[in-house]
C-alpha positions in Angstrom: -88.6 -34.0 -152.2 -87.5 -34.1 -155.7 -85.3 -36.7 -156.9 -82.1 -35.5 -158.5 -82.1 -36.0 -162.5 -80.1 -38.9 -163.9 -77.3 -38.5 -165.5 -77.3 -39.0 -169.2 -74.9 -41.3 -171.1 -74.5 -41.3 -174.7 -73.8 -45.0 -176.0 -72.2 -45.5 -179.9 -72.0 -48.6 -181.5 -72.9 -50.0 -184.5 -74.2 -53.2 -182.9 -77.4 -53.1 -181.4 -76.8 -56.1 -179.3 -73.3 -54.3 -177.7 -76.2 -50.8 -177.1 -78.1 -53.3 -175.2 -75.1 -54.9 -173.3 -73.7 -51.9 -172.1 -77.4 -50.9 -171.4 -77.9 -53.6 -169.2 -74.5 -53.5 -167.3 -74.8 -49.9 -166.5 -78.2 -50.2 -165.3 -81.3 -47.8 -166.2 -81.9 -47.1 -162.2 -78.8 -45.2 -162.3 -78.9 -43.6 -166.0 -80.4 -42.3 -168.9 -79.4 -43.6 -172.2 -79.3 -42.2 -175.3 -77.9 -44.8 -178.4 -76.5 -43.7 -181.6 -74.8 -46.3 -184.4 -73.0 -44.2 -186.4 -70.7 -41.1 -185.7 -72.9 -38.5 -187.7 -75.8 -39.5 -185.3 -73.4 -39.4 -182.6 -72.2 -35.8 -182.7 -75.6 -34.5 -183.0 -77.4 -36.1 -180.0 -73.8 -34.8 -178.0 -74.8 -31.2 -179.2 -78.0 -31.6 -178.5 -78.5 -33.3 -175.4 -74.7 -33.1 -173.7 -74.3 -35.9 -172.1 -72.1 -36.6 -169.1 -70.3 -39.3 -170.8 -69.9 -41.2 -174.0 -69.1 -44.8 -174.6 -67.6 -44.5 -177.7 -66.7 -47.5 -180.2 -63.4 -46.9 -182.0 -64.8 -48.5 -185.4 -67.8 -46.6 -186.7 -69.5 -47.4 -190.1 -68.6 -43.5 -191.4 -65.9 -42.0 -188.7 -63.4 -43.7 -186.3 -63.7 -42.9 -182.7 -60.8 -41.0 -182.2 -61.9 -38.6 -184.8 -65.1 -38.5 -183.9 -63.1 -37.4 -180.2 -61.4 -35.0 -181.9 -64.6 -32.9 -183.3 -65.7 -32.8 -179.5 -62.9 -31.7 -178.1 -62.7 -29.1 -180.6 -66.4 -27.5 -179.8 -66.6 -25.1 -176.8 -70.1 -26.2 -176.2 -69.0 -30.3 -175.4 -65.4 -30.1 -175.3 -65.7 -31.4 -171.6 -67.6 -34.0 -172.5 -66.0 -37.3 -171.0 -65.4 -40.0 -173.6 -64.6 -43.5 -173.0 -63.4 -45.4 -176.4 -64.2 -48.8 -176.7 -62.0 -50.8 -178.7 -61.3 -54.3 -180.4 -58.0 -55.5 -179.3 -56.9 -52.2 -178.0 -53.6 -52.0 -180.4 -51.0 -49.5 -178.9 -51.4 -47.2 -182.3 -55.5 -47.0 -181.4 -54.7 -46.3 -177.9 -52.2 -43.2 -179.2 -54.5 -42.0 -181.7 -57.6 -42.0 -179.0 -54.8 -40.2 -176.5 -54.1 -37.5 -178.9 -57.4 -36.9 -179.4 -58.1 -36.5 -175.9 -59.9 -39.2 -174.5 -60.7 -40.3 -171.3 -60.2 -43.5 -171.0 -60.3 -47.0 -172.9 -62.4 -50.0 -172.6 -61.4 -53.6 -174.6 -63.9 -55.7 -176.1 -65.1 -58.5 -174.8 -66.2 -55.9 -172.3 -65.6 -56.5 -168.6 -68.7 -55.7 -166.6 -67.1 -54.6 -163.4 -64.2 -52.7 -165.5 -66.8 -50.6 -167.6 -69.0 -49.7 -164.4 -65.6 -48.7 -162.5 -64.4 -46.6 -165.4 -67.8 -45.2 -165.9 -68.6 -44.5 -162.0 -64.9 -42.8 -161.8 -65.5 -40.5 -164.8 -69.6 -39.8 -163.7 -68.8 -39.3 -160.1 -66.0 -36.6 -160.0 -67.3 -33.2 -158.0 -68.0 -30.1 -159.8 -64.5 -28.4 -159.2 -62.6 -31.6 -159.0 -60.4 -32.0 -162.2 -61.3 -34.2 -165.0 -60.0 -37.8 -165.4 -57.1 -37.9 -168.1 -55.0 -40.4 -169.9 -51.3 -40.0 -169.1 -48.5 -41.4 -171.3 -45.7 -42.7 -168.8 -42.7 -43.5 -169.5 -39.6 -44.4 -167.1 -36.4 -42.7 -167.7 -33.1 -44.1 -167.7 -34.7 -48.0 -168.9 -32.7 -49.1 -172.1 -36.2 -49.6 -174.0 -38.0 -46.4 -173.1 -41.0 -48.2 -173.0 -44.3 -45.9 -172.6 -47.7 -47.2 -170.6 -50.8 -45.6 -170.3 -52.2 -44.6 -167.1 -55.1 -42.7 -165.8 -55.0 -39.6 -163.7 -57.2 -39.3 -160.4 -55.9 -35.7 -159.4 -53.8 -33.2 -160.3 -51.9 -29.4 -159.5 -49.3 -27.7 -160.8 -46.8 -29.7 -158.6 -47.5 -33.0 -159.1 -50.3 -35.5 -160.1 -51.3 -39.2 -159.1 -51.8 -41.8 -161.7 -53.4 -45.4 -161.9 -52.2 -47.9 -164.4 -51.4 -51.4 -164.5 -47.7 -50.9 -165.2 -45.6 -51.3 -161.7 -43.0 -48.7 -161.0 -40.8 -48.3 -157.9 -41.0 -45.3 -155.9 -37.7 -43.5 -156.5 -38.3 -43.9 -160.2 -37.9 -40.9 -162.6 -40.6 -40.8 -165.2 -41.8 -38.8 -168.1 -45.1 -37.8 -168.6 -47.6 -36.6 -171.2 -50.9 -35.6 -171.1 -53.5 -33.8 -173.1 -56.1 -31.4 -171.3 -59.2 -30.1 -172.8 -58.3 -26.3 -172.8 -55.4 -26.8 -174.9 -54.6 -28.8 -178.0 -50.7 -29.2 -177.3 -49.7 -32.0 -175.2 -48.4 -31.0 -171.7 -44.9 -32.4 -171.1 -43.2 -33.1 -167.7 -40.9 -35.2 -165.8 -41.7 -36.5 -162.2 -40.4 -38.5 -159.4 -42.8 -41.5 -158.1 -42.7 -40.7 -154.3 -45.3 -43.2 -153.1 -47.5 -45.7 -154.3 -50.5 -47.4 -153.4 -53.2 -50.1 -153.9 -56.5 -48.6 -154.7 -60.1 -50.2 -155.1 -61.5 -54.0 -155.4 -59.1 -54.6 -158.4 -55.8 -53.5 -156.8 -54.6 -51.0 -159.0 -51.6 -49.4 -158.9 -51.6 -45.9 -157.8 -48.6 -43.8 -158.1 -48.0 -40.2 -156.5 -45.9 -37.8 -158.9 -44.0 -34.8 -158.0 -43.2 -32.7 -161.0 -39.6 -31.8 -161.2 -39.6 -30.5 -164.6 -42.3 -28.4 -166.3 -43.2 -25.6 -167.9 -44.8 -22.4 -166.4 -47.0 -22.3 -169.5 -48.0 -26.1 -169.2 -48.7 -25.0 -165.1 -51.0 -22.6 -166.6 -52.8 -25.0 -168.6 -53.2 -27.2 -165.6 -54.5 -24.1 -163.7 -56.9 -23.4 -166.1 -58.3 -26.9 -166.2 -58.9 -27.1 -162.3 -60.0 -23.7 -162.5 -58.3 -23.2 -158.6 -54.5 -22.7 -158.0 -53.5 -25.5 -155.7 -50.6 -24.4 -153.6 -49.1 -28.1 -152.9 -49.5 -31.4 -154.1 
Protein backbone atom coordinates (compact mmCIF):
# COMPACT_ATOMS: atom_id res chain seq x y z
CA UNK A 1 0.00 0.00 0.00
CA UNK A 2 1.36 3.43 -0.96
CA UNK A 3 2.14 5.70 1.95
CA UNK A 4 0.58 9.15 2.11
CA UNK A 5 2.97 11.84 0.93
CA UNK A 6 4.36 13.94 3.73
CA UNK A 7 3.10 17.50 3.82
CA UNK A 8 5.58 20.15 2.77
CA UNK A 9 6.55 22.96 5.14
CA UNK A 10 8.52 26.02 4.08
CA UNK A 11 10.77 27.40 6.83
CA UNK A 12 11.91 30.99 6.33
CA UNK A 13 14.56 32.59 8.55
CA UNK A 14 17.94 34.26 8.00
CA UNK A 15 19.45 32.11 10.78
CA UNK A 16 20.54 28.59 9.85
CA UNK A 17 20.43 27.68 13.54
CA UNK A 18 16.73 28.64 13.77
CA UNK A 19 15.92 26.70 10.60
CA UNK A 20 17.64 23.59 11.97
CA UNK A 21 15.91 23.96 15.32
CA UNK A 22 12.48 24.23 13.66
CA UNK A 23 13.13 21.10 11.63
CA UNK A 24 14.26 19.22 14.73
CA UNK A 25 11.18 20.26 16.70
CA UNK A 26 8.70 19.39 13.96
CA UNK A 27 10.38 16.17 12.84
CA UNK A 28 11.28 14.72 9.45
CA UNK A 29 9.07 11.70 10.06
CA UNK A 30 6.01 13.92 9.69
CA UNK A 31 6.99 16.61 7.17
CA UNK A 32 9.17 17.44 4.20
CA UNK A 33 11.02 20.73 4.67
CA UNK A 34 12.02 23.50 2.32
CA UNK A 35 14.28 26.33 3.46
CA UNK A 36 14.66 29.97 2.52
CA UNK A 37 16.75 32.69 4.14
CA UNK A 38 15.16 35.73 2.51
CA UNK A 39 11.81 36.89 1.17
CA UNK A 40 12.71 36.58 -2.51
CA UNK A 41 13.63 32.90 -2.24
CA UNK A 42 10.64 32.23 0.03
CA UNK A 43 8.16 33.61 -2.50
CA UNK A 44 9.78 31.72 -5.37
CA UNK A 45 9.67 28.43 -3.45
CA UNK A 46 6.11 29.04 -2.34
CA UNK A 47 4.92 29.59 -5.93
CA UNK A 48 6.87 26.60 -7.24
CA UNK A 49 6.31 24.01 -4.49
CA UNK A 50 3.01 25.23 -2.95
CA UNK A 51 3.76 24.15 0.65
CA UNK A 52 0.95 23.40 3.09
CA UNK A 53 2.34 25.89 5.61
CA UNK A 54 5.01 28.59 5.89
CA UNK A 55 6.82 29.31 9.13
CA UNK A 56 7.84 32.87 8.36
CA UNK A 57 10.30 35.04 10.30
CA UNK A 58 9.06 38.62 10.74
CA UNK A 59 12.50 40.23 10.24
CA UNK A 60 14.10 39.16 6.95
CA UNK A 61 17.06 40.84 5.22
CA UNK A 62 15.06 42.05 2.20
CA UNK A 63 11.46 42.36 3.44
CA UNK A 64 9.32 42.09 6.58
CA UNK A 65 7.21 39.01 7.14
CA UNK A 66 3.89 40.84 6.91
CA UNK A 67 4.88 42.14 3.45
CA UNK A 68 5.66 38.59 2.32
CA UNK A 69 2.30 37.44 3.69
CA UNK A 70 0.49 40.16 1.72
CA UNK A 71 2.12 39.00 -1.51
CA UNK A 72 1.06 35.43 -0.80
CA UNK A 73 -2.53 36.44 -0.04
CA UNK A 74 -2.68 38.50 -3.25
CA UNK A 75 -1.58 35.57 -5.44
CA UNK A 76 -4.56 33.43 -6.47
CA UNK A 77 -2.41 30.29 -6.80
CA UNK A 78 -1.04 30.32 -3.25
CA UNK A 79 -3.34 32.66 -1.30
CA UNK A 80 -4.76 29.84 0.88
CA UNK A 81 -1.33 28.78 2.18
CA UNK A 82 -1.26 28.72 5.98
CA UNK A 83 1.18 31.26 7.46
CA UNK A 84 2.63 31.35 10.98
CA UNK A 85 4.72 34.44 11.69
CA UNK A 86 7.73 34.00 13.98
CA UNK A 87 8.36 37.23 15.89
CA UNK A 88 10.97 38.54 18.30
CA UNK A 89 9.06 40.20 21.10
CA UNK A 90 5.74 40.11 19.28
CA UNK A 91 4.70 43.74 19.81
CA UNK A 92 1.10 44.80 19.25
CA UNK A 93 2.26 46.75 16.19
CA UNK A 94 3.84 43.65 14.65
CA UNK A 95 0.76 41.57 15.42
CA UNK A 96 -1.54 44.18 13.91
CA UNK A 97 0.50 44.25 10.69
CA UNK A 98 0.49 40.46 10.44
CA UNK A 99 -3.22 40.32 11.24
CA UNK A 100 -3.99 42.77 8.42
CA UNK A 101 -1.74 40.80 6.08
CA UNK A 102 -3.88 37.71 6.63
CA UNK A 103 -1.54 35.52 8.71
CA UNK A 104 -3.05 32.51 10.49
CA UNK A 105 -1.07 32.68 13.73
CA UNK A 106 1.99 34.02 15.57
CA UNK A 107 4.72 32.43 17.64
CA UNK A 108 7.37 34.33 19.60
CA UNK A 109 11.10 33.72 19.88
CA UNK A 110 12.58 32.00 21.79
CA UNK A 111 10.39 29.29 20.29
CA UNK A 112 8.51 27.03 22.69
CA UNK A 113 8.68 23.54 21.12
CA UNK A 114 5.30 22.45 22.48
CA UNK A 115 3.53 25.59 21.28
CA UNK A 116 5.13 25.37 17.82
CA UNK A 117 4.07 21.74 17.34
CA UNK A 118 0.56 22.51 18.55
CA UNK A 119 0.11 25.49 16.21
CA UNK A 120 1.53 23.66 13.19
CA UNK A 121 -0.54 20.53 13.81
CA UNK A 122 -3.74 22.56 14.14
CA UNK A 123 -3.17 24.27 10.81
CA UNK A 124 -1.86 21.21 8.96
CA UNK A 125 -4.54 18.76 10.11
CA UNK A 126 -7.58 20.76 9.06
CA UNK A 127 -9.93 18.52 7.02
CA UNK A 128 -10.16 19.53 3.33
CA UNK A 129 -13.65 21.06 3.60
CA UNK A 130 -13.16 22.63 7.01
CA UNK A 131 -12.54 26.38 7.35
CA UNK A 132 -9.05 27.75 7.70
CA UNK A 133 -7.82 28.87 11.09
CA UNK A 134 -8.11 32.65 11.10
CA UNK A 135 -6.67 35.30 13.38
CA UNK A 136 -9.48 37.15 15.13
CA UNK A 137 -9.23 40.55 16.82
CA UNK A 138 -11.54 40.68 19.85
CA UNK A 139 -12.55 43.51 22.15
CA UNK A 140 -15.16 43.44 24.89
CA UNK A 141 -17.89 46.01 24.38
CA UNK A 142 -18.61 48.23 27.35
CA UNK A 143 -15.16 48.14 28.96
CA UNK A 144 -13.56 51.48 29.77
CA UNK A 145 -10.39 51.04 27.73
CA UNK A 146 -11.94 48.85 25.00
CA UNK A 147 -8.67 46.90 24.70
CA UNK A 148 -8.32 44.22 22.06
CA UNK A 149 -6.68 40.80 22.04
CA UNK A 150 -5.97 38.31 19.28
CA UNK A 151 -7.44 34.84 19.15
CA UNK A 152 -7.53 32.01 16.63
CA UNK A 153 -10.72 30.63 15.13
CA UNK A 154 -11.38 26.90 15.55
CA UNK A 155 -14.62 26.84 13.59
CA UNK A 156 -16.77 29.38 11.85
CA UNK A 157 -20.15 29.69 10.19
CA UNK A 158 -22.44 32.49 9.11
CA UNK A 159 -24.05 32.51 12.56
CA UNK A 160 -21.06 32.30 14.87
CA UNK A 161 -17.46 31.45 15.58
CA UNK A 162 -15.42 29.38 18.04
CA UNK A 163 -12.28 31.22 19.13
CA UNK A 164 -9.26 30.21 21.22
CA UNK A 165 -7.42 32.94 23.14
CA UNK A 166 -5.34 33.40 26.28
CA UNK A 167 -7.67 36.23 27.37
CA UNK A 168 -10.44 35.37 29.82
CA UNK A 169 -14.01 36.45 29.02
CA UNK A 170 -17.25 35.81 30.89
CA UNK A 171 -20.15 33.98 29.27
CA UNK A 172 -22.73 36.61 28.31
CA UNK A 173 -20.10 39.23 27.40
CA UNK A 174 -20.73 41.22 24.23
CA UNK A 175 -17.69 41.46 21.98
CA UNK A 176 -16.65 43.19 18.78
CA UNK A 177 -14.87 40.98 16.26
CA UNK A 178 -12.70 41.72 13.27
CA UNK A 179 -11.02 39.21 10.96
CA UNK A 180 -9.80 38.77 7.40
CA UNK A 181 -10.51 35.90 5.03
CA UNK A 182 -8.53 35.00 1.93
CA UNK A 183 -11.50 35.67 -0.34
CA UNK A 184 -11.58 39.40 0.50
CA UNK A 185 -9.16 42.26 1.14
CA UNK A 186 -11.64 44.02 3.43
CA UNK A 187 -12.07 42.83 7.05
CA UNK A 188 -15.22 41.17 8.30
CA UNK A 189 -16.75 43.13 11.19
CA UNK A 190 -19.24 41.59 13.61
CA UNK A 191 -20.68 41.92 17.09
CA UNK A 192 -21.37 38.81 19.11
CA UNK A 193 -22.35 37.31 22.44
CA UNK A 194 -20.20 34.70 24.18
CA UNK A 195 -22.60 31.82 24.73
CA UNK A 196 -20.23 29.17 26.07
CA UNK A 197 -16.66 28.67 27.24
CA UNK A 198 -14.39 25.67 27.72
CA UNK A 199 -10.75 24.72 28.16
CA UNK A 200 -9.13 22.96 25.20
CA UNK A 201 -5.99 20.86 24.77
CA UNK A 202 -3.13 20.00 27.09
CA UNK A 203 -2.32 23.71 27.49
CA UNK A 204 -5.91 24.41 28.61
CA UNK A 205 -6.46 27.27 26.18
CA UNK A 206 -9.66 29.29 26.62
CA UNK A 207 -12.17 28.53 23.87
CA UNK A 208 -15.31 30.63 23.44
CA UNK A 209 -18.40 29.98 21.37
CA UNK A 210 -19.61 33.34 20.07
CA UNK A 211 -22.97 33.84 18.36
CA UNK A 212 -23.15 36.75 15.94
CA UNK A 213 -25.80 39.34 16.83
CA UNK A 214 -24.78 41.84 14.17
CA UNK A 215 -23.10 41.02 10.86
CA UNK A 216 -23.82 42.26 7.35
CA UNK A 217 -25.18 40.08 4.56
CA UNK A 218 -22.06 40.93 2.54
CA UNK A 219 -19.82 39.61 5.32
CA UNK A 220 -21.95 36.47 5.65
CA UNK A 221 -21.39 35.90 1.94
CA UNK A 222 -17.61 36.18 2.48
CA UNK A 223 -17.80 33.49 5.15
CA UNK A 224 -19.80 31.25 2.84
CA UNK A 225 -17.15 31.69 0.17
CA UNK A 226 -14.44 30.80 2.70
CA UNK A 227 -15.93 27.59 3.96
CA UNK A 228 -17.32 26.53 0.62
CA UNK A 229 -20.67 25.41 2.00
CA UNK A 230 -23.70 27.11 3.51
CA UNK A 231 -24.07 26.21 7.18
CA UNK A 232 -27.51 26.52 8.70
CA UNK A 233 -26.69 26.90 12.40
CA UNK A 234 -23.62 27.45 14.58
